[in-house]
LOKOLKOL-96411 format. One line per 2 residues: number of its first residue (from 1); their letters; for each residue x negated, y negated, z negated of N, C-alpha, C. Coordinates in pm, whole numbers, plus 50000, padded with zeros to 5 digits. Layout:
N
NUM) A) X/Y/Z/X/Y/Z/X/Y/Z | ...
! end
This chain:
313
1) MR) 65110/21526/07018/65171/21585/06898/65126/21509/06775 | 65223/21471/06691/65190/21392/06573/65119/21476/06469
3) KK) 65037/21410/06387/64971/21476/06276/65073/21505/06166 | 65036/21596/06076/65124/21630/05964/65047/21621/05833
5) VT) 65106/21551/05736/65049/21541/05602/65148/21601/05503 | 65099/21696/05424/65180/21754/05317/65140/21691/05185
7) II) 65239/21655/05105/65216/21599/04973/65278/21693/04871 | 65195/21753/04787/65245/21847/04686/65267/21769/04557
9) GA) 65392/21761/04517/65431/21680/04402/65508/21559/04451 | 65639/21555/04424/65723/21445/04473/65756/21346/04362
11) GF) 65666/21335/04266/65682/21234/04162/65649/21096/04215 | 65619/21003/04125/65594/20866/04167/65474/20854/04261
13) VG) 65363/20920/04228/65244/20910/04314/65271/20976/04449 | 65326/21097/04446/65350/21168/04572/65448/21097/04662
15) ST) 65561/21054/04607/65662/20988/04691/65613/20853/04741 | 65529/20784/04662/65476/20655/04708/65369/20676/04815
17) CA) 65295/20787/04807/65204/20823/04917/65285/20838/05046 | 65399/20907/05037/65484/20925/05154/65529/20790/05209
19) HW) 65562/20699/05118/65606/20566/05158/65496/20493/05236 | 65372/20493/05183/65262/20424/05251/65234/20488/05387
21) IA) 65236/20622/05393/65209/20692/05519/65315/20656/05624 | 65441/20652/05580/65549/20615/05671/65532/20472/05720
23) AK) 65503/20380/05628/65488/20239/05664/65376/20220/05766 | 65270/20299/05754/65157/20290/05847/65177/20378/05971
25) EL) 65285/20457/05970/65317/20547/06081/65198/20638/06114 | 65141/20697/06008/65020/20777/06025/65050/20920/06068
27) AD) 65159/20978/06018/65183/21120/06041/65324/21156/05995 | 65371/21273/06040/65490/21330/05980/65456/21372/05837
29) VV) 65555/21372/05749/65530/21398/05608/65619/21512/05557 | 65558/21602/05481/65632/21705/05410/65609/21686/05261
31) LV) 65718/21663/05188/65712/21648/05042/65749/21781/04978 | 65662/21832/04891/65686/21961/04826/65697/21939/04675
33) DI) 65798/22001/04614/65811/21995/04469/65891/22116/04423 | 65866/22158/04299/65937/22274/04246/66078/22239/04201
35) VE) 66107/22111/04181/66240/22070/04134/66335/22063/04253 | 66436/22145/04251/66529/22152/04364/66601/22020/04384
37) GV) 66602/21974/04507/66674/21853/04544/66591/21726/04541 | 66489/21720/04456/66410/21597/04443/66331/21566/04570
39) PQ) 66250/21658/04623/66177/21623/04745/66271/21604/04864 | 66379/21681/04868/66474/21666/04977/66540/21528/04974
41) GK) 66581/21488/04854/66648/21358/04840/66555/21241/04869 | 66434/21247/04815/66340/21138/04839/66297/21133/04984
43) GL) 66279/21251/05045/66242/21255/05186/66350/21195/05274 | 66475/21231/05247/66586/21179/05326/66603/21029/05308
45) DL) 66588/20983/05185/66599/20840/05156/66494/20761/05233 | 66369/20809/05231/66261/20741/05303/66282/20748/05454
47) LQ) 66329/20860/05503/66356/20875/05646/66456/20771/05694 | 66556/20744/05609/66660/20648/05647/66613/20504/05644
49) AG) 66492/20481/05591/66433/20347/05597/66368/20322/05733 | 66349/20426/05812/66282/20414/05941/66345/20313/06036
51) PI) 66477/20315/06054/66538/20217/06145/66519/20072/06100 | 66507/20053/05969/66489/19917/05917/66345/19871/05930
53) EG) 66252/19959/05891/66109/19923/05893/66042/19954/06027 | 66110/20029/06112/66058/20053/06246/65950/20160/06253
55) FD) 65961/20265/06172/65866/20376/06188/65940/20499/06241 | 65875/20566/06334/65930/20686/06396/65847/20806/06356
57) IN) 65868/20855/06238/65803/20978/06194/65908/21066/06127 | 65877/21193/06116/65970/21285/06051/65928/21305/05906
59) IV) 66022/21303/05815/65996/21322/05672/66092/21426/05620 | 66038/21533/05563/66125/21637/05506/66078/21670/05365
61) GT) 66172/21713/05282/66141/21759/05148/66173/21907/05137 | 66096/21978/05057/66116/22122/05046/66068/22173/04911
63) NG) 66120/22289/04872/66070/22357/04753/65979/22473/04789 | 65955/22491/04918/65869/22599/04966/65753/22547/05047
65) YE) 65686/22637/05117/65566/22599/05191/65575/22623/05341 | 65683/22684/05389/65691/22713/05532/65688/22586/05615
67) ET) 65756/22482/05567/65759/22355/05642/65622/22287/05646 | 65534/22326/05555/65401/22262/05550/65302/22324/05647
69) RD) 65341/22431/05712/65247/22508/05794/65173/22420/05895 | 65043/22445/05905/64954/22374/05999/64944/22224/05970
71) SD) 64946/22189/05842/64923/22049/05804/64778/22011/05833 | 64760/21884/05868/64625/21832/05893/64559/21789/05763
73) VV) 64638/21731/05673/64588/21687/05543/64688/21729/05437 | 64638/21776/05323/64723/21810/05209/64678/21728/05090
75) IL) 64771/21658/05028/64744/21576/04909/64802/21648/04788 | 64720/21668/04687/64766/21732/04563/64788/21627/04455
77) TS) 64915/21610/04416/64945/21517/04306/65013/21588/04189 | 65050/21715/04207/65130/21783/04104/65044/21826/03986
79) GA) 65099/21813/03869/65032/21852/03747/65120/21822/03628 | 65085/21880/03514/65164/21860/03393/65108/21745/03311
81) PR) 65193/21661/03253/65145/21558/03161/65108/21620/03027 | 65022/21552/02955/64986/21601/02822/65101/21576/02725
83) KP) 65140/21680/02652/65252/21672/02558/65202/21668/02414 | 65285/21620/02322/65243/21616/02181/65199/21754/02133
85) GM) 65086/21757/02062/65035/21882/02009/64951/21961/02108 | 64940/21912/02231/64865/21983/02334/64721/21931/02337
87) SR) 64624/22020/02328/64484/21979/02336/64446/21956/02481 | 64331/21891/02502/64281/21872/02638/64255/22006/02706
89) ED) 64209/22104/02627/64184/22237/02682/64314/22302/02728 | 64421/22282/02648/64552/22336/02686/64598/22273/02818
91) LL) 64583/22141/02827/64626/22070/02948/64543/22115/03068 | 64415/22133/03046/64327/22177/03154/64371/22313/03208
93) RV) 64404/22404/03117/64446/22539/03159/64577/22533/03238 | 64672/22453/03190/64801/22441/03259/64782/22384/03400
95) NA) 64706/22275/03410/64688/22213/03540/64600/22296/03632 | 64509/22373/03574/64428/22464/03656/64517/22570/03719
97) EI) 64612/22621/03643/64703/22722/03696/64790/22665/03807 | 64840/22543/03786/64923/22478/03888/64842/22454/04015
99) TA) 64722/22398/03997/64638/22364/04113/64596/22488/04189 | 64552/22590/04118/64507/22714/04184/64621/22777/04263
101) GN) 64742/22778/04206/64857/22835/04276/64889/22758/04403 | 64884/22624/04395/64911/22542/04513/64805/22562/04621
103) IR) 64680/22570/04579/64571/22585/04675/64584/22717/04750 | 64618/22824/04682/64633/22953/04749/64740/22946/04858
105) KI) 64848/22874/04833/64953/22859/04933/64907/22772/05050 | 64824/22672/05020/64769/22588/05127/64680/22670/05219
107) VE) 64596/22753/05160/64505/22837/05238/64584/22927/05332 | 64695/22978/05284/64778/23068/05363/64848/22997/05478
109) TS) 64898/22875/05454/64981/22807/05554/64905/22703/05636 | 64800/22644/05581/64725/22540/05651/64575/22560/05632
111) PN) 64520/22665/05692/64380/22700/05669/64279/22601/05724 | 64325/22508/05807/64233/22410/05865/64252/22269/05809
113) AF) 64328/22259/05701/64361/22127/05645/64244/22067/05567 | 64249/21936/05552/64165/21863/05457/64245/21852/05328
115) II) 64179/21867/05215/64246/21859/05085/64198/21736/05010 | 64292/21654/04966/64261/21538/04882/64327/21560/04747
117) VV) 64246/21570/04642/64296/21598/04508/64315/21467/04431 | 64434/21451/04374/64466/21331/04297/64496/21365/04152
119) NN) 64546/21487/04127/64587/21523/03991/64468/21534/03896 | 64494/21509/03769/64388/21500/03668/64372/21628/03588
121) PM) 64251/21650/03530/64130/21570/03547/64076/21587/03690 | 64072/21477/03765/64057/21481/03909/63930/21551/03956
123) DT) 63814/21513/03901/63688/21572/03947/63688/21724/03924 | 63741/21765/03810/63748/21908/03776/63845/21982/03867
125) MA) 63960/21922/03894/64058/21985/03982/64007/21992/04126 | 63928/21893/04168/63870/21897/04302/63770/22012/04313
127) YL) 63691/22031/04208/63597/22144/04204/63674/22276/04212 | 63783/22285/04137/63865/22405/04137/63925/22429/04275
129) AY) 63975/22324/04338/64033/22336/04472/63930/22387/04572 | 63808/22340/04560/63700/22385/04648/63672/22534/04627
131) KV) 63664/22574/04501/63632/22713/04470/63744/22808/04513 | 63868/22772/04483/63981/22859/04514/64006/22867/04664
133) SG) 63993/22755/04733/64024/22752/04877/63919/22824/04961 | 63793/22812/04921/63687/22863/05005/63663/22777/05128
135) FP) 63724/22659/05132/63706/22568/05245/63564/22511/05246 | 63516/22468/05361/63388/22397/05365/63393/22273/05277
137) KQ) 63279/22237/05219/63277/22123/05126/63321/21993/05191 | 63307/21983/05322/63346/21860/05393/63497/21838/05391
139) RV) 63574/21946/05363/63720/21936/05372/63791/21930/05237 | 63715/21918/05129/63776/21907/04996/63716/21787/04925
141) MG) 63801/21699/04875/63751/21578/04809/63852/21530/04705 | 63804/21453/04610/63890/21397/04507/63901/21246/04522
143) QG) 64021/21195/04499/64044/21050/04505/64035/20993/04365 | 63951/20899/04346/63936/20832/04217/63854/20707/04236
145) GV) 63746/20722/04311/63656/20609/04333/63721/20495/04408 | 63805/20526/04507/63873/20421/04583/63964/20342/04490
147) LD) 64033/20412/04401/64122/20345/04305/64042/20261/04207 | 63936/20317/04150/63854/20242/04055/63795/20117/04121
149) AA) 63748/20133/04245/63690/20018/04317/63796/19911/04343 | 63919/19954/04373/64027/19859/04398/64059/19778/04273
151) RY) 64062/19847/04158/64088/19777/04032/63975/19678/04003 | 63854/19722/04022/63735/19639/04000/63739/19514/04089
153) RT) 63770/19534/04217/63777/19423/04312/63889/19326/04274 | 64001/19381/04229/64115/19297/04189/64077/19204/04074
155) FI) 64015/19261/03972/63979/19182/03854/63872/19077/03887 | 63778/19111/03973/63675/19015/04013/63738/18900/04092
157) AQ) 63825/18933/04186/63892/18829/04266/63973/18736/04178 | 64042/18792/04078/64120/18709/03987/64028/18617/03905
159) EI) 63915/18671/03862/63821/18594/03781/63764/18476/03858 | 63728/18499/03984/63663/18395/04063/63765/18303/04130
161) GV) 63883/18359/04159/63984/18282/04230/63965/18285/04380 | 63930/18405/04433/63911/18418/04578/63995/18537/04627
163) SV) 63998/18556/04758/64072/18666/04817/64009/18800/04782 | 64093/18898/04752/64041/19033/04727/63971/19089/04850
165) ED) 64007/19039/04968/63946/19089/05091/63798/19054/05099 | 63756/18952/05026/63616/18910/05031/63530/18980/04926
167) IQ) 63591/19065/04843/63515/19137/04741/63478/19276/04794 | 63349/19305/04795/63301/19438/04830/63234/19496/04705
169) AM) 63276/19616/04668/63223/19675/04545/63199/19824/04566 | 63095/19874/04501/63068/20017/04505/63045/20065/04363
171) LM) 63097/20183/04335/63075/20244/04204/63064/20394/04221 | 63020/20460/04117/62998/20604/04122/63058/20668/03998
173) GG) 63041/20799/03989/63075/20869/03866/63212/20930/03862 | 63244/20988/03746/63374/21046/03724/63480/20937/03720
175) HG) 63604/20977/03741/63715/20883/03744/63749/20837/03603 | 63766/20705/03585/63808/20652/03456/63691/20614/03368
177) DE) 63694/20662/03244/63590/20624/03147/63451/20666/03190 | 63441/20768/03278/63311/20816/03323/63258/20736/03441
179) MV) 63329/20633/03483/63289/20551/03596/63152/20487/03574 | 63071/20483/03680/62940/20418/03675/62943/20296/03767
181) PL) 62956/20176/03712/62961/20056/03796/62823/20024/03851 | 62822/19961/03968/62696/19921/04031/62704/19772/04069
183) PR) 62690/19684/03969/62702/19540/03998/62605/19492/04105 | 62489/19559/04119/62392/19517/04222/62448/19534/04362
185) YT) 62546/19624/04375/62605/19649/04506/62744/19587/04518 | 62773/19488/04433/62901/19418/04437/62878/19276/04487
187) TV) 62950/19240/04594/62929/19109/04656/63062/19038/04681 | 63051/18907/04699/63165/18823/04737/63129/18761/04872
189) AG) 63189/18812/04978/63155/18771/05114/63004/18780/05137 | 62943/18884/05085/62801/18906/05104/62711/18840/05000
191) IP) 62769/18757/04914/62694/18687/04809/62698/18770/04682 | 62586/18793/04615/62587/18874/04492/62689/18820/04392
193) VT) 62764/18910/04331/62870/18870/04239/62816/18793/04120 | 62689/18817/04084/62628/18748/03971/62609/18599/03995
195) QF) 62628/18555/04121/62626/18412/04150/62755/18344/04104 | 62856/18425/04078/62988/18373/04042/63028/18405/03898
197) IS) 62981/18519/03847/63023/18567/03717/62900/18603/03634 | 62901/18563/03508/62789/18597/03420/62785/18747/03395
199) EE) 62668/18797/03359/62653/18940/03333/62744/18984/03217 | 62757/18898/03118/62841/18930/03003/62987/18944/03044
201) RL) 63035/18850/03124/63174/18855/03168/63196/18972/03264 | 63097/18999/03347/63109/19111/03440/63118/19244/03364
203) AQ) 63045/19254/03255/63050/19375/03172/63191/19395/03115 | 63257/19285/03080/63394/19294/03028/63490/19340/03138
205) IV) 63468/19292/03260/63551/19332/03373/63531/19481/03403 | 63407/19525/03395/63376/19666/03417/63450/19752/03314
207) ER) 63448/19708/03189/63514/19784/03083/63665/19790/03106 | 63722/19680/03152/63866/19679/03182/63897/19774/03297
209) TK) 63806/19778/03397/63825/19868/03511/63825/20014/03466 | 63732/20049/03378/63723/20187/03329/63853/20230/03263
211) KG) 63917/20138/03196/64039/20169/03122/64164/20120/03197 | 64148/20100/03328/64256/20044/03408/64382/20127/03406
213) GG) 64368/20259/03414/64485/20346/03410/64552/20343/03275 | 64473/20343/03168/64527/20338/03033/64601/20210/03005
215) EI) 64553/20099/03061/64620/19970/03043/64761/19975/03100 | 64775/20037/03216/64907/20047/03279/64998/20142/03202
217) VQ) 64942/20252/03153/65020/20345/03071/65077/20275/02948 | 64993/20194/02883/65038/20122/02764/65151/20025/02797
219) LL) 65143/19961/02914/65246/19866/02953/65377/19937/02991 | 65366/20046/03065/65486/20118/03110/65552/20197/02997
221) KT) 65467/20248/02908/65511/20327/02792/65566/20466/02827 | 65630/20481/02940/65687/20612/02975/65638/20662/03111
223) GS) 65523/20617/03152/65473/20660/03283/65330/20614/03304 | 65281/20630/03426/65145/20588/03459/65144/20524/03597
225) AY) 65028/20477/03638/65016/20402/03764/65050/20490/03884 | 65109/20428/03986/65136/20504/04108/65123/20422/04236
227) YA) 65144/20291/04233/65128/20213/04355/64983/20216/04405 | 64890/20174/04319/64750/20170/04360/64690/20309/04382
229) PS) 64718/20408/04294/64665/20542/04322/64711/20598/04456 | 64837/20577/04490/64887/20630/04617/64830/20552/04735
231) AA) 64815/20420/04722/64754/20342/04830/64610/20384/04853 | 64537/20411/04745/64398/20456/04756/64391/20591/04828
233) TV) 64483/20679/04796/64486/20811/04859/64513/20800/05008 | 64608/20716/05043/64646/20701/05184/64536/20633/05263
235) QM) 64455/20549/05199/64339/20493/05269/64245/20604/05313 | 64230/20706/05229/64146/20820/05264/64211/20902/05376
237) VE) 64342/20922/05369/64413/20993/05474/64394/20922/05608 | 64410/20792/05607/64396/20712/05730/64255/20723/05787
239) AI) 64155/20722/05700/64016/20733/05747/63993/20864/05819 | 64055/20971/05770/64041/21103/05834/64119/21109/05965
241) LK) 64246/21075/05960/64332/21090/06078/64294/20997/06192 | 64240/20879/06159/64200/20783/06262/64050/20783/06288
243) DK) 63979/20875/06223/63834/20885/06239/63767/20748/06222 | 63800/20681/06112/63755/20543/06092/63611/20530/06042
245) KR) 63552/20641/05996/63415/20638/05944/63401/20535/05831 | 63497/20535/05740/63494/20441/05629/63387/20481/05527
247) IL) 63321/20382/05470/63229/20405/05359/63308/20381/05231 | 63338/20490/05160/63424/20484/05042/63365/20570/04932
249) PA) 63393/20537/04806/63353/20627/04697/63456/20738/04680 | 63411/20862/04676/63502/20975/04657/63429/21084/04581
251) SV) 63506/21172/04520/63450/21283/04445/63427/21401/04540 | 63301/21439/04557/63266/21545/04651/63162/21637/04588
253) LM) 63138/21750/04652/63044/21848/04599/62901/21798/04610 | 62831/21802/04497/62690/21765/04493/62603/21890/04510
255) EG) 62508/21883/04601/62413/21991/04623/62271/21935/04625 | 62238/21868/04514/62105/21809/04501/62103/21658/04512
257) EY) 62206/21599/04572/62211/21453/04582/62216/21391/04443 | 62143/21284/04426/62135/21213/04297/62090/21306/04183
259) GL) 62023/21415/04220/61974/21509/04119/62083/21595/04059 | 62199/21603/04123/62313/21678/04069/62339/21804/04151
261) QD) 62387/21908/04085/62407/22035/04151/62538/22098/04105 | 62617/22151/04200/62738/22228/04171/62836/22153/04081
263) VF) 62863/22030/04118/62961/21950/04045/63026/21854/04144 | 63156/21829/04126/63222/21726/04206/63203/21594/04134
265) FG) 63156/21493/04209/63115/21368/04146/63139/21253/04243 | 63179/21139/04190/63208/21024/04274/63084/20956/04327
267) VP) 63070/20953/04459/62956/20891/04525/63004/20823/04654 | 62924/20734/04712/62962/20676/04841/62952/20781/04951
269) IK) 63056/20789/05033/63056/20882/05145/63099/20812/05273 | 63070/20875/05387/63129/20833/05514/63242/20928/05544
271) LG) 63363/20874/05556/63484/20955/05571/63545/20935/05708 | 63555/21045/05783/63610/21037/05918/63679/21166/05956
273) AG) 63689/21191/06086/63761/21308/06136/63698/21439/06091 | 63569/21434/06057/63502/21553/06005/63512/21565/05855
275) GV) 63592/21479/05793/63603/21479/05648/63485/21406/05587 | 63420/21469/05490/63303/21409/05425/63185/21427/05521
277) EQ) 63161/21328/05604/63061/21340/05709/62920/21308/05660 | 62912/21234/05551/62780/21201/05496/62794/21157/05351
279) II) 62702/21201/05268/62689/21147/05132/62577/21046/05136 | 62606/20926/05093/62507/20817/05100/62436/20806/04966
281) EL) 62307/20824/04968/62227/20817/04845/62168/20676/04831 | 62221/20603/04735/62173/20468/04708/62052/20474/04615
283) PL) 61955/20387/04635/61846/20377/04538/61899/20321/04407 | 61874/20392/04297/61925/20351/04167/61810/20314/04074
285) TE) 61839/20224/03982/61743/20193/03876/61744/20307/03775 | 61647/20308/03686/61643/20412/03583/61770/20407/03497
287) EE) 61814/20287/03467/61935/20271/03385/62058/20326/03457 | 62070/20297/03586/62184/20346/03664/62180/20499/03677
289) QA) 62060/20553/03699/62046/20697/03712/62081/20767/03580 | 62044/20705/03468/62079/20761/03337/62230/20762/03318
291) AV) 62297/20655/03364/62443/20649/03354/62507/20757/03440 | 62449/20783/03556/62498/20889/03644/62486/21024/03575
293) RR) 62373/21050/03511/62354/21178/03443/62454/21195/03328 | 62479/21087/03253/62575/21095/03142/62716/21125/03195
295) SA) 62752/21056/03302/62884/21077/03359/62898/21219/03413 | 62794/21266/03484/62799/21400/03542/62808/21507/03433
297) AL) 62742/21483/03320/62746/21580/03210/62888/21596/03157 | 62964/21487/03152/63102/21494/03105/63188/21574/03202
299) VQ) 63166/21551/03332/63242/21627/03433/63203/21775/03426 | 63074/21803/03411/63029/21941/03404/63087/22014/03282
301) DS) 63100/21941/03171/63162/22001/03052/63307/22041/03081 | 63376/21955/03154/63516/21984/03188/63524/22104/03283
303) IA) 63434/22108/03380/63432/22221/03474/63402/22351/03400 | 63310/22344/03303/63273/22464/03226/63391/22519/03147
305) AL) 63491/22434/03118/63607/22477/03041/63715/22542/03127 | 63696/22541/03260/63794/22603/03349/63800/22753/03326
307) PQ) 63919/22812/03327/63930/22957/03317/63855/23024/03431 | 63769/23118/03400/63683/23178/03500/63759/23255/03607
309) EY) 63879/23302/03575/63952/23380/03675/63989/23298/03798 | 63989/23164/03782/64022/23079/03896/63901/23048/03982
311) LT) 63784/23076/03934/63660/23036/04003/63599/23149/04085 | 63657/23266/04078/63606/23379/04155/63712/23426/04252
313) R) 63672/23437/04378/63767/23477/04482/63754/23626/04510
! end
């Protein structure tokens, strides 16, 4: 019996997740969206690519949740964009309501699913998903670190003029500006990256990585990134469904690791059939640990702003 992945939100990120999953033939896909016709149309369009690309999976679109029943993995991409005159607190409340509502439906229809949160603010929404679902911490995670690491690796490979496949990088922290780079753990085919790039230039690359999403927004003008975010998400899906035991950065619940408590935070994990099977604690310098604390404080501030009615079951 094939696995099933539900994607909530059939926008650019959600539909491109479906595309990557189909191309890799990982699972049957259910696309869910509140806009009538959109998930159905995109699902049917992608299904009809099967004979050309040679994938045999089922893809359906729906405005409800019955088709999602007994999903193995659920990806959350749905959320509201920030509108003119809307404060961050307003946006947080709107997206908290959307996320909490979706999670309650997931619990009802797929109580054994793994949840991967993509919608922003990602670390905060992952925390909310954990609280609302009541799922074990191993089954709820946020995608952000894989994307940030991919951007970082891309820029380093371009700078040096080598294959992206030879760049290994690890980073921590909140997604985006709260990212904590770890140049000591960044290598080129096992060689420290500092053998190729000066510290000054590497700092510039790190800064570009932190603002990687914003750079794309400025270029597109009417949208945001979706190819790389969806590919990063599907890498996590693949690690779970194929029990690959990948070492990846992801936002997970901290219970004392790195001195952090009751916060979702980006750290290296081992990701496999058991979900978050291990949190890997790297030895950090005082400077790196201070950066972790600063980043965690920003995420904690965002979590503290969540409406309390969503945090109590």
